[in-house]
N, C-alpha and C positions, 0 to 999 in steps of 0.2 A: 686918679684925684686923692686922697687921705682923707679922713673923716673924724674933725679929735673932737670929745666934748667938754674938752675948756670955752674958759671965752677968745674972742677974738685978740686979741693983748697974748693967752694962754700958746694959743696955735701961732700966731709972728713967730714967738720968741723960743718954738720948737722950731719953726718952718728954720727958723734963723741958727738954732743950736746942731739940728741937726742934717744941715744943708741938703736940703729935701725938694727936691727939681718936683717941679710939675704943682698943680694946682694942691692947695691945703686950704680947707674950710672944716670948720666949725659947728657942730649942733649939739649944745647943750639943753635945750627939749630930747636927747635920745631916741627921737620921731624915726631918725633914718638906721642906725642902730636894734630895736625890733624891726624894721620890714627885711631888714637883710639878714634878719632872724639871731641874731648876735644873741651870748650868753645873758645874763644878772642879777647882783645879791653878790650877798652878805659869807653864804658855803665856796661861787664860784676862788676865793681869797682867799678864807682860812680853813686847809684841807689841806691835806697830807700829799696831796703832789704837788698843789704853787709851793707848798715846802720845802719837798725838793726840784721843782724848776729855779725854787728861791738860791737855796744851795747852788746849784750845778752851774748857775748865770753870776754868782760872784764871783765860784773855781777861774770863769771864761774871763771877769777880768773887771765885769757889767756892772755899776753901784747905781742902786735907785736914787734919783733923786728925788723929790721936795714932786707929791704928788699932783695935778690935773687937771680937772677937773672932774667925771664920777670916778671914786674910784671903788665903787663894784660895779664897776662895765667893762666888761670882758670886749676885747677887737675881736679883728678876724681877717677872712678875705674875700669878697667879691671882683673874679673877673667877671667884665660885660659886654659884647659888644653893642657895636655901637649903633643904638635905636634903631639908625635907615639905615643898616645890616640888619637887623631882626629881634636885638636887645638880645642873643642866648647869650645864659649864664656859663663858661666856661669853664669855673671854677666855684667856688663854693666850702667856706670854712670858719666855722667858728670855730672860737676862741672857749677850749669848755672847761677851763681854767685858768687861770694868775698864770705866766707862764708856759702856753703852751706853745711848745713850738712851729714854727712857722715851717712848711715846707716851701721854700724858697725856688727850687729845681720844679714846684708842682706849677711852682706860678711860667717861670718862664713858660714850662713846656703847653698851658694853654693863653697864654699871650701869642707864641709858635701859631698853635695848631688855630687863632681868629686870624691873624695874621697868614694864613694858606686859606683859609678862607675854607679851614676843613668843618 
């Protein structure tokens, strides 16, 4: 499941544009982000590391589009086992600043671990 911070219309557009497979929901109250331990604030966007991430992304061909949702809210990844199986958190990564890279291989490993029941 993907949780966004924009309006339902913005979530629908994002899901369509990015060809999201699975469930996309939105939480403009940011409560899910707070519970998930995600960072928020001007200094998570306006700092040297975020600027380096922006340059790296630009060089890789990524382009910033219009901001949707809360511009100061950082995201992250939480991989959680189904509550019916215990609800164990297999992975938690809160982005420290804008553009903080996601370790996709770590996400795959966490999902595989849950699938094995490890």
